[in-house]
C-alpha positions in Angstrom: 63.9 -84.5 -59.2 61.0 -82.6 -57.6 59.1 -82.7 -60.9 59.5 -86.5 -61.0 58.3 -86.9 -57.4 55.3 -84.6 -58.2 54.4 -86.5 -61.3 54.7 -89.8 -59.4 52.5 -88.5 -56.6 49.8 -87.2 -59.2 49.9 -90.6 -61.0 49.5 -92.5 -57.8 46.6 -90.3 -56.7 44.9 -90.7 -60.1 45.3 -94.5 -60.0 43.9 -94.6 -56.4 40.9 -92.5 -57.5 40.1 -94.9 -60.3 40.6 -98.1 -58.3 38.8 -97.2 -55.1 35.3 -97.1 -56.6 35.8 -100.5 -58.3 37.0 -102.0 -55.0 34.0 -100.8 -53.1 31.7 -102.5 -55.7 33.6 -105.8 -55.6 31.6 -108.9 -54.5 32.5 -110.5 -51.2 32.8 -114.1 -52.1 33.5 -115.3 -48.6 30.1 -114.5 -47.3 27.4 -117.1 -47.8 24.1 -115.5 -48.8 20.9 -117.5 -48.9 19.7 -118.4 -52.4 16.1 -117.4 -53.1 14.4 -118.9 -56.1 12.8 -116.3 -58.3 10.7 -118.9 -60.2 11.2 -121.9 -62.3 13.3 -122.2 -65.3 11.8 -125.2 -67.0 12.4 -126.3 -70.5 9.3 -126.8 -72.6 8.8 -130.4 -73.6 10.2 -131.1 -77.1 10.7 -134.0 -79.4 14.3 -134.5 -78.1 13.0 -134.5 -74.5 10.4 -137.1 -75.5 13.1 -139.4 -77.0 15.3 -138.9 -74.0 12.4 -139.8 -71.6 11.6 -142.9 -73.7 15.2 -144.0 -73.5 15.1 -143.6 -69.7 11.8 -145.5 -69.2 13.0 -147.9 -66.5 14.5 -145.1 -64.4 11.3 -143.1 -64.8 9.2 -146.0 -63.7 11.4 -146.3 -60.6 10.8 -142.6 -59.8 7.1 -143.0 -60.4 6.9 -146.0 -58.0 8.6 -143.9 -55.3 6.1 -141.0 -55.6 3.6 -141.2 -52.8 1.8 -137.9 -53.2 1.5 -135.8 -56.3 -0.3 -132.5 -56.7 -2.4 -132.2 -59.8 -0.8 -128.9 -60.6 2.6 -130.6 -60.7 1.6 -133.0 -63.5 1.8 -131.9 -67.1 0.4 -134.0 -69.9 2.1 -133.6 -73.3 0.5 -134.9 -76.5 3.1 -136.7 -78.6 1.1 -135.8 -81.7 2.0 -132.1 -81.0 5.7 -133.0 -80.7 5.7 -135.1 -83.9 4.9 -132.1 -86.1 8.0 -131.4 -88.2 9.9 -134.4 -86.7 10.6 -137.9 -87.9 7.8 -140.3 -86.7 10.1 -143.2 -87.5 12.6 -142.0 -84.9 9.8 -142.2 -82.3 8.7 -145.6 -83.4 12.3 -146.9 -83.3 12.8 -145.5 -79.8 9.5 -147.0 -78.6 10.3 -150.5 -80.1 13.9 -150.4 -78.7 12.7 -149.4 -75.2 9.5 -151.5 -75.1 10.4 -153.0 -71.8 10.9 -149.6 -70.2 7.6 -148.3 -71.6 5.8 -151.4 -70.3 7.4 -150.9 -66.8 6.4 -147.2 -66.9 2.8 -148.0 -67.8 2.7 -150.6 -65.0 4.1 -148.2 -62.5 1.6 -145.6 -63.5 -1.2 -148.1 -63.2 -0.2 -149.0 -59.7 0.5 -145.5 -58.4 -2.6 -144.3 -56.6 -1.5 -140.6 -56.6 -1.1 -140.5 -60.4 -3.9 -143.0 -61.0 -6.4 -140.4 -60.0 -5.3 -138.1 -62.9 -5.4 -140.9 -65.5 -8.4 -142.6 -67.0 -8.8 -146.3 -66.0 -8.0 -148.7 -68.8 -11.7 -149.8 -68.8 -13.0 -146.2 -69.1 -10.4 -144.6 -71.3 -13.1 -142.3 -72.7 -14.0 -140.9 -69.3 -14.3 -137.1 -69.3 -12.0 -134.9 -67.2 -13.9 -133.2 -64.3 -11.4 -131.5 -62.0 -10.0 -128.5 -63.9 -6.6 -128.8 -62.1 -6.1 -132.3 -63.4 -7.3 -131.6 -66.9 -4.7 -132.8 -69.4 -6.9 -131.5 -72.3 -9.9 -129.5 -71.2 -13.2 -131.1 -72.3 -11.4 -134.1 -73.9 -10.8 -137.6 -72.7 -8.1 -138.3 -70.1 -5.2 -140.5 -71.3 -5.0 -143.9 -69.6 -1.8 -145.5 -68.3 -1.6 -147.5 -71.5 -1.5 -144.2 -73.5 1.6 -143.0 -71.6 4.8 -143.6 -73.6 7.3 -141.7 -71.5 7.6 -139.7 -68.3 10.0 -137.2 -66.8 10.1 -136.7 -63.0 12.1 -133.8 -61.8 14.0 -133.6 -58.5 11.1 -131.6 -57.0 8.5 -134.3 -58.0 7.1 -132.4 -61.0 5.9 -134.9 -63.5 5.7 -134.7 -67.3 3.6 -137.5 -68.8 3.9 -137.9 -72.6 0.8 -139.6 -74.0 0.0 -140.9 -77.5 -3.5 -141.8 -78.3 -3.1 -144.0 -81.3 -6.3 -144.3 -83.4 
């Protein structure tokens, strides 16, 4: 009987020794800790994100209309030609023709938004050279105009991706 009690006591002590360290390292889920962002995790623009942005043209134009101030550093220009490499150009043309009204609404919204208008070439001077380096969509090359923009993504923190296609 004493042997069983001794074995039970040793087993209990061994279990307590193993469990105690893991309990002290357990997370307290009842305490609210402030979340600190360590940087952005942004997806790089892709052919799929382009098609998605084209399909949501009207929603994007509404977001563009609501933007009152935009930092040049928060605007990214993406050349559709780069995204077309290895993808089906017909899928792009189909999406553009299916969503022509949304693309037209987006181009109109871009043309009437003074904050983004500064980063785009005017329709009359589409060959204007980029001078401010922060706003440079393509260093040393012509800025796209509003009519070159085929899609846009506006994130919750007002970062804007403008997809342009300069068709020759």
